C-alpha positions as CSV (number, residue, x, y, z in Angstrom):
1,X,-5.2,-22.8,-8.6
2,X,-4.8,-20.4,-5.4
3,X,-5.8,-20.7,-2.1
4,X,-5.9,-18.3,1.1
5,X,-3.1,-18.9,3.3
6,X,-2.9,-19.6,6.8
7,X,0.3,-17.7,8.0
8,X,1.9,-18.9,11.0
9,X,4.8,-17.6,13.3
10,X,5.8,-14.3,14.8
11,X,4.6,-11.3,12.6
12,X,8.1,-11.1,10.9
13,X,7.7,-14.7,9.9
14,X,4.4,-13.7,8.3
15,X,5.6,-10.9,6.5
16,X,8.3,-12.5,5.1
17,X,6.4,-15.3,3.8
18,X,4.1,-12.7,1.9
19,X,7.0,-11.4,0.7
20,X,8.1,-14.6,-1.0
21,X,4.7,-15.3,-2.1
22,X,4.4,-11.7,-3.9
23,X,7.8,-13.2,-5.5
24,X,7.0,-15.8,-6.8
25,X,3.2,-14.5,-7.7
26,X,4.9,-11.5,-10.1
27,X,8.1,-13.7,-11.5
28,X,7.8,-14.0,-15.3
29,X,5.0,-11.2,-15.4
30,X,5.8,-7.8,-16.5
31,X,2.5,-6.0,-16.9
32,X,2.4,-3.1,-13.9
33,X,-1.6,-3.3,-14.0
34,X,-1.8,-7.3,-13.6
35,X,1.2,-7.1,-10.9
36,X,-0.3,-4.0,-8.7
37,X,-3.7,-6.0,-9.2
38,X,-2.4,-9.1,-7.6
39,X,-0.2,-7.3,-5.0
40,X,-3.1,-5.7,-3.4
41,X,-4.7,-9.1,-3.5
42,X,-2.0,-10.4,-1.6
43,X,-1.9,-7.9,0.7
44,X,-6.0,-7.9,1.2
45,X,-5.8,-11.6,2.2
46,X,-2.8,-11.3,4.2
47,X,-3.5,-8.1,6.4
48,X,-6.6,-8.2,9.2
49,X,-8.1,-5.5,10.7
50,X,-8.0,-3.0,7.3
51,X,-10.8,-1.8,5.1
52,X,-8.6,-0.8,1.7
53,X,-5.8,-1.6,0.1
54,X,-4.0,-0.7,-3.2
55,X,-2.0,1.2,-5.4
56,X,-2.0,5.4,-6.6
57,X,0.4,5.6,-9.7
58,X,2.0,9.0,-10.8
59,X,0.6,11.1,-13.5
60,X,1.4,14.3,-14.0
61,X,1.4,16.6,-10.8
62,X,-0.4,14.0,-8.3
63,X,-1.3,10.4,-8.3
64,X,-4.3,8.6,-10.0
65,X,-6.1,5.7,-8.8
66,X,-4.8,2.5,-9.3
67,X,-5.4,-1.6,-8.4
68,X,-7.3,-1.6,-5.2
69,X,-9.2,-4.2,-3.0
70,X,-11.9,-2.1,-1.1
71,X,-14.7,0.8,-1.5
72,X,-14.5,2.9,-4.3
73,X,-11.8,5.4,-3.7
74,X,-10.9,9.0,-4.8
75,X,-9.8,8.7,-8.1
76,X,-7.2,11.7,-8.1
77,X,-4.8,13.2,-5.3
78,X,-2.8,16.4,-5.9
79,X,1.1,16.2,-4.6
80,X,1.3,17.5,-1.3
81,X,-2.2,16.8,-0.3
82,X,-3.9,13.9,2.4
83,X,-1.4,11.0,3.4
84,X,-0.8,9.8,-0.2
85,X,0.0,13.0,-1.7
86,X,2.5,13.8,1.0
87,X,4.0,10.3,0.6
88,X,4.4,10.9,-2.6
89,X,5.9,14.6,-2.4
90,X,8.4,13.8,0.8
91,X,9.6,10.2,-0.5
92,X,9.1,9.2,2.9
93,X,6.6,6.4,4.3
94,X,4.0,8.1,6.0
95,X,2.8,5.7,9.0
96,X,-0.9,7.7,10.7
97,X,-2.0,6.2,13.9
98,X,-5.3,9.0,13.5
99,X,-6.0,10.3,10.1
100,X,-8.2,12.6,11.5
101,X,-5.5,14.3,13.3
102,X,-3.6,14.5,9.9
103,X,-3.9,18.0,8.2
104,X,-5.2,17.8,5.2
105,X,-6.4,14.5,5.3
106,X,-8.7,13.1,2.4
107,X,-11.6,11.4,3.6
108,X,-12.4,8.8,0.8
109,X,-13.6,6.6,3.1
110,X,-15.0,7.8,6.6
111,X,-14.7,4.2,8.4
112,X,-11.0,4.8,7.8
113,X,-9.0,5.7,11.0
114,X,-5.7,4.9,10.7
115,X,-3.5,4.6,7.7
116,X,-0.1,3.7,6.3
117,X,1.6,5.0,2.8
118,X,4.9,3.7,1.4
119,X,6.1,5.4,-2.1
120,X,7.0,3.7,-4.5
121,X,10.5,5.3,-5.8
122,X,12.2,3.8,-9.2
123,X,15.4,5.7,-10.3
124,X,14.8,8.5,-7.7
125,X,11.1,9.1,-9.3
126,X,7.9,8.5,-7.4
127,X,6.0,6.2,-9.7
128,X,3.5,5.5,-6.9
129,X,2.3,4.7,-4.0
130,X,0.5,1.6,-1.5
131,X,-1.7,2.8,0.3
132,X,-3.4,0.9,3.7
133,X,-6.5,2.0,5.6
134,X,-7.9,0.4,8.9
135,X,-11.0,1.4,10.7
136,X,-8.9,1.1,13.6
137,X,-6.8,4.0,15.4
138,X,-3.0,2.7,15.9
139,X,-3.6,-0.4,13.7
140,X,0.1,0.1,12.1
141,X,3.2,0.2,13.3
142,X,7.1,0.5,12.7
143,X,7.1,-3.3,12.3
144,X,4.0,-2.9,9.4
145,X,6.1,0.0,7.9
146,X,9.8,-2.2,7.6
147,X,7.7,-5.1,6.0
148,X,5.8,-3.0,3.5
149,X,8.9,-1.1,2.3
150,X,10.4,-4.6,1.8
151,X,7.2,-5.6,-0.3
152,X,7.8,-2.4,-2.3
153,X,11.0,-3.3,-2.8
154,X,10.3,-6.7,-4.2
155,X,7.3,-5.4,-5.8
156,X,9.7,-2.9,-7.9
157,X,11.7,-6.0,-9.0
158,X,9.0,-6.8,-11.5
159,X,8.4,-3.4,-13.1
């Protein structure tokens, strides 16, 4: 039913394609767990040079692990702690070139060297975050940030 996609064109065109794929994949499904699982799987097959991609969802005063692709991860992250907790608390995307220089970084996987975390905001409230790690320093840039924020906007239409 599904095959691994080969992406062509510029990075921007590739991101636009994966966002269209996400929309098509989630259309007609309202289950949050299923949609987050498929979104993480889609990003895992699309993004190169990453070692973890997934979601943390808001619960109480922090985040709890949601669907993901990669090694086992930290289960709970308080708001304001680590890259994910800061993204959730500030409601801003965190683009971190070197996680070892990030104050309070939570090392769930010692192989991770850079990270991007996009908050998922619905009606002004953070309901979770998209978290992506890479073993390479400086893996993510403003192009990734722009299109991953668009990816999250598309995801929100199905939640």
